[in-house]
N, C-alpha and C positions, 0 to 999 in steps of 0.2 A: 642442531636440533632436528631430530629425525622423525619423531612421532608426536605431532601436535595434539592428536586426538587423545593420547594417553596423558599428556600434560593437563588438558582441560578436564579430563575425567578425574585426575588426581586432585585438581583444584576443587571440583565439586564434592569429592570425598572429604576434603578438609572442611569445607563449608557445612557439611552435614553434621560435623562435630560441634558446631557453634549453636548455642541455644537461641540466638537471635534470628537465625535464618530458617524460615518455615516454608518449605515447599519449593517446587521448581521455579515458579515465577520470581520469588525473592532471590533464589540462587542465581538465576540468569540476570536479574537486575543488578545484583551486586557485582557479578563478573563483568557486566557490560560497562559500568562506569569506570572500573579499573582498566579494562581493555581500552576504553576510549582514551584515557589519559596516557596509557602506554603507547598507543598508536599515534596520538597527537604529538608526543615527545619525539618519537622516531621520525615523523614527518618534519618536525621542527629542526632536527639535526640535518636533514637534507636541505632545508631552506637556508640554514646558516652557512652551508658549504657553497651554495649557488647564488646567494644574495647577500652582498656585503652589509646592506643596511637593515637586515631583518631584525625585528624586535618582537619578542613573545608578548602576547596579551596577558599571559599568566604571571603573577608576581614571582620573582625569582625563587623564593623559598617554597612556593607551591608547585613548582615544576617537578615532574616525575623524577628526573635525574637527581634532584636535590633532597628528596625525602624518601624515595622508594628504591632507587637503584642499588644502594649499598646493602648487601645481604646482612651485614652486621650493624645496620643502622637502627633507628629508634624502633622499639617494639613494646609490647605489653600495654599498660595503661597510658604511657607517654604517647605511643602511636595512636591509640584510640582517641585520646583527648585532642591530639593534633588534627586528626581527620574530622572529628565531629565539630570541634569548636573553631578551628582555623581554616582548614582546607575548604570545607563545604561553604563556610561563611564567605570566604574570599571569592570562590568561583560563582556562587549565586549572585554576587553583587558586583561583578565586573561591569565597568562603564562602557558606553559606546553603543552604536547601532550597526545595522547591516551595511551602511555606507562608510561610516567613519572608522569603525573597528570591527570588521566582519568576523575575524577569528575570535575575538572576545565575545561577540554576539552569539556565535555558535556554541562556545563553551558555556556561557550563561544559560542558553536555551536548553542544553543537555542537562544541566545540573539544577535547574529551577525547581523541579519536583523530584529530584533524585534523593536517595536516602542510604545511609550506611546501616545495613541490618546487622552486621557482625558485632558481637559484644565482647569477644576475646581479642585483645590486641596481639597476642602471641599467635593465634590461628590466622589473623589477618596478615601478619608478617610472613607466615608460611605461604599463604596464597600469593602475596606480592613476589616473593622469591621465586616461586614456580613460574609466574608470568615473566619474570626477568630472563628466563631461559629462552624465551622466544625473541628472535632478532627480526623485527619488522623492517629493518633496512636491507635485508637480503631478499632480493626479488623472488627467488625460488620459494622462500619460506612465506613471503607475503601471498604468493599465488596459492600455496598450499593452504594458507589460512582462509583464503576466500572459500575454498571447498568446505573447510571446517566450519566456517561461519554459517553456511547453509545447514550444517548438522545442528548447530546451536539453535537455529530457527525451528528446526524440526523437533528438537527437544522441547521447545516451548509449546508444542502441540499438547503435551500432557499437562500443561498448566491450567487447562479448563477453558479460558476465554481466548485462547490464542487464535481461534478460527476467525476472529475479527480482523486480524492483520497478517494472515499468511495465505498466499495464493500459490498453488503448485507451480514450480518453475516452468514446466512444459506449457502451461496455459499462458503465463506471462510472455514466454518466448514466442509462442504462436501469434499472440495479439500484436506484439511489437513487429514481428516479421511482416504481418499483413498491413499494418498501418504505415510501416516503412518511414520512420522519421528521418529527415534530412538535416545535415549539419547546418546550423544557423536557424533552424526552426525552434521555437519555444515549446518545450515539452513539460506538461504539468500532470501530477497525480494529486488530486485534491483530497484523497484519503490514503496517504502514502504508506501507512503501515511500516513495515521494516525495509521498504525501499526496493522491493523486487522488480516492479515495473521500471523504476528509474535506472536501476543497474542494467537491466536488459536494454533499455534505450541507450545508455552510455556505451555499452559494448557494441551495439548496432551502429551508432554514429562514429565511434572511434575508428572503425574500419575506413571511414571517409577522411580521416585526418592524415595529412602528409607533412605538416610543418608546425612550428610553435605557434604561429598566428592562428592556425585552425584549431589547435588544442585550446587556445585561449577562448575561442568562440564556443567550443564544446563546454568549457567550464561554466559559461554563462547561460547555457541552454536549458539547464535542468531546474525544475522548481517543484515544490510539494508542500503539503500541509498535513500534519498528523496531530490528532487530538490528545492521544494518550502518551504519557511520559516514557514508558518502557519501549514501545515500538519506535518512538521518535529517536531515542538514544541509540537503538539498534540501527536505525536507518542512517543516521549521521555517521556512525562508525563504519557502516557498510559502504557508504559513498566515499569516505576517505580511503578505504582499502581499495576502491576501484578508481582511484586517481583524481577524485574531485578534491582539490586542495582546501577549499573553503566552502562547505555546503551550507552557506548562510541563506540560500534561497529555499531551504527546507525548514519550514516554520513550525513551531510547536503551538498549536491552537486549533480551534474548530472552524473549518472552512464555512460551514453553514451559518455561523453566527454573524457573518458579514452580509448586510443587506445587498441585494442585487444592484440597486441603484448606485451604490458606491463604487462600482467597477468602472474605470475609465477605458476608453478605446485603446489606450496604450498598454493596458493590462490584459488584453485579450491574447489568447495563445493559439498556436498552430495545431498542437496535438494534445489530446487528453487520453491518458491510459490509466485505468483505475478499476478497482474492485470495491465499490462503496459498501459500507456495512448495510446489511439488510435484515429485516425483522425487528429493527430497533425503532424507538420513538424518541424524538428530540425533546429537550426540556421546554417548558412553556415559554412562549415569546419568540422563539427562533423563527417560527413561520411568519411572523409579522414583517420580516424583511423580504418577503416574496409577494408577487402579485396576488390579489385577493381570490382570483378564480383558480389558483393552483396551490392555495395554502393547505398544508397538511403537516402533521407531526411525524409522519413516517420518513425515516432517514433516507432510504433508497430513492423514494420519489423526489425528495428535495434535491438530492444530488443530480438526478436526471435533469431537473429544471436548471440547476446551476451550470452543469456542463454545457447544455445547449446555449446558455447565456454567455459564457466566458470564451467560447470558441470564436475565432475570427471568421469572417466570410471565407469559405473555402477550407476552414479548419476541419480536422479529422478526429474522430473519437472512437475508442474501443473500450467497452466496459462490461463487467459481469453483472447480470441481474437475475433475480429469481423468477420462476414461472408466475408468481403472484402479480408481478408488475405487468406481465404480458396480458393476462386475462382480467385483471382487476377493473372495477367500474368506479363510478363516482369521479373523484378528483383524478384518479389514475387515467380515466378516459380523456379528460381535458388535457392532461399532460401529454399523453400519446398523440392526441390530435394536433397539438401545437408542434410537437417534435416532427411529425410527418409533414406538416405544412411548411416548416422552416428548414428542415434538413432532409437529406436523401438517406433514408435508412435502407441501405442496399443489401445488408446481409445479417442474418441471425443464425448463429451456430448453436444447435441444441445439444447440450452435453448430457451424457448418461448419468445415472445415479452413481454416487460414490466418489465423484471427482474431488469433492471437498470433505470426504470422510477423514476423521471421525466427527467433524464439527456438526454437520447437518446432512440430513437425507433429502432436503429440499432440492428439487431439480433446478439447474442453473443454465443460463444462456449467455452467449457472447454477442453483444450488439455492436455493429460497425456502421457509423454514419458520417456524412459530410455536411457541413452547414452551408446554406446558401440557396439551395434549390429544393422544391418539394419532392416528396417521394412519389414515384409512379408505380414501382413494383418492389416487392421485398423477396429476396432469395432466402430460402431456408436450407440449411445443411444439417442433417442428423448425424452426429458423430457416433460411430458404433464402438462397441467393445471389440478388442482383438479376439480372434477365434479361441475358444476355450476359456475366456475370461468372463466372469459373471459380475464382478464388482471390483472397485479399487479400494485400497486401504493404505495405512501408513507405511507398510513395508513394501507394497506393490502399487505405487502411485501411477498416474497417467504419465506417459513419456512423449517427448516431442516428436519422435518418429511416427507416432500414431496420427499426427496431423498431416502426414505426407499426402494423403488423398485429397484433403481440403486444399492444400497448397497447389497441387497439380490442377485442380478444378477451378481455382480462384479467378484467374485472368487479371485484367487491369481495369481500374476505374476510368482511365483516360478514354477508353472506347466504350464505356458504359457496360463493361463486363460482357461484351458481345460474344465471347467465346464460351460462355457457360451453357451447359446443356443439362436438362433434367435427367435424373437417374433414380435408382432406388433409394438414394440418400438425399438427393437434392430436388427441390421443387420451387416454383415461383408463384407468388400470390399478388394479384393486382391491388392497387390502392382502392379500387371500387369494391372489391370483395371485403377488404378490411373495413372500409367505411360502413358497408352493409352489415357487418358483424359488430357495429358500434365500437370500432377501433380495437377489437380483440386481436392481439398479435399472437395468441396461442393457436397457431394454425397447424393442424396435424398433418403428418406425412400421408399424402393420398395414395402412396404406393404400398402401404401396409395396413392391415386391419386394426381395429381398436384393440389395444392391449390392456388387460386388467392387471393392476399391480397390487398383489396381496401381501407384499413385504410389510411386516408389522412396524419396522422402523420408519419406512416411508409413509405409512398410514398415520403413524403418530406425528411425524413431522408435518404432514398436511393438516392434521388436526390442530397442531400448535400454530401453524401459519394462519388458519382460518380464525382461530381464537384471537390472534393478534390483529387481524383485519377487522374483526367484529369490535374489538376494543377501540381501535382507531376510529371506526364509524361512530361508536358511542361518544367518544371524546369530541368528535366533530359536531355531533348533534347537540351535545351539552353546550359547546361554544356558541352555536347558532341560537339556542334558546336563551342563553345568558345575554347575548347581544340584543335579542329581540325584547327581552324584559327590561334591559337597560335603556332602550331607545325611548325618547320622549313621544308621547301619544298625541 
C-alpha cells in the first residue's frame, strides 16, 4: 500500500455518493468508527501473537476480521442490517469497566454516541474493501498513517465547529517541550479534543523509555476527558496508533460536570496540557460544583479553576487562553487572584493573530504555571511573525521552528529563570504592578508603541467576544436577582 492519501480520498468520494452522509463532519465520523475497528483488529492480531491468553472484548461475530475483511462478504441490505441492528447494538452494550474490562470499556465509549450514516450497503462494502487495503500491522504503513491522520484532522477544519478541538501541531509541541513531562508523571488533558497534546506528550516521554517496564509506566501516564463523541473517537484511535494499547484513561464526558470537592488527593496530576474551549457557556447547574466566589458559566474560566485545583503541589500546567481572560473583570479577577496566590505564573507567551485561523480572530496566549508558590513576577514573550508573514492560515500554519527564539530564551525553572533577559520581545511585570491593575494580565509590551488593529475580522471577533462577556454578565446578574428574590426576608 503506497499511497494512503489516495485511499482515504477515494473512500470519501464513495461516501459522497451515499444519500445518508451529509457534509465533512459526517464523512469523517463515518470513516473514523470504521478506522477504529480496523486499527483495533490489527492491534488484536499483534496481541494474539505475543500473549497466549489474550481474549477479545468484542463478540467473535462482531470482530472486523469476521464481517468486514472478506471482500466478497456480506453487502447490500444484509450488511446494512448487520451494522445497524447487530454490530452497533453489541458494541454500545459491552459489559465491564476501566478496571475489569478496559478494552471493552474503550470500545463501548467510542461507540456510545457513534452512528452509521450510510444508507447504501453496497457503497459501505466499497468503503470497507478500500480500508482493507491498509495494513496497520506494517510499521512503516502505520507511521505513514500517523501523518495522514493529521491530514484527516485538518480536513475536519472545514466542518465548521472543528476549531473547538484542533490545536496547531507547532503550538502543542512547543507547550510540551517547555513543560517537559517526565516518565512516571501523570499527564492530563481535561479538554482532550483529538488528542494532540497527549500524542505530543507520549512522543516526548517515549524518548525516556529503555525497557518494557518503562513502556508499561508510559502506558499508564496518559489521561484525558473529551465531551464530544467525534473528537473522542478520533483521540482514542490516534492514541492507539501512537502505541497506547488500551486508552481507557481517555474518558468520554464533560470534565466540568464533576464537582471539585469530588476529587481525591490520589487523583491529582503532575502535568496539565490543554486548550480548553473558550467563548462557550456551560449548561445551567455545572457551575454549582465550584466555589461560590468563582462560579461562572463561561467554559474557559471554569477550566482555569479546575486545572489549578487538580494539579499536585509542584505540578505544572500549560494552557491556551484568549485575551478576554487576561483582562476580564468580575469573577475573572477573582479567578486570576487565586491563581496568582496559589501558583507561580511564570510565563505568558502572547501569540499573534491568525494562529487559530480560520476558527477565530481572537488573540490567544499560552500560560505556564507551577502550583505551590505564589507568583512574584510574570514574564511575557511576544511571539512575532516571521519576516514577510502577515498572518497564518490553513495552508500556511505556524511552524515549530518559529519557537526557536523562545526556547533559546526560556532558561530553567530550577533557578527561577535567572538567565532570562528583557529584549524587544520579552519583558517582566511584578506582582505589585498586576495587583495595582486589578489583576489585569493583559500587560502590553513596553518596547513597542500602541498598535491599532483595523482588521475587520479581528474587530468583528472582538465584538463577538464582548457580546459573549456581556451575556455572561447578564446571566450572572439574573442568577443573583433570582437568588435574592427566593431568599426568605
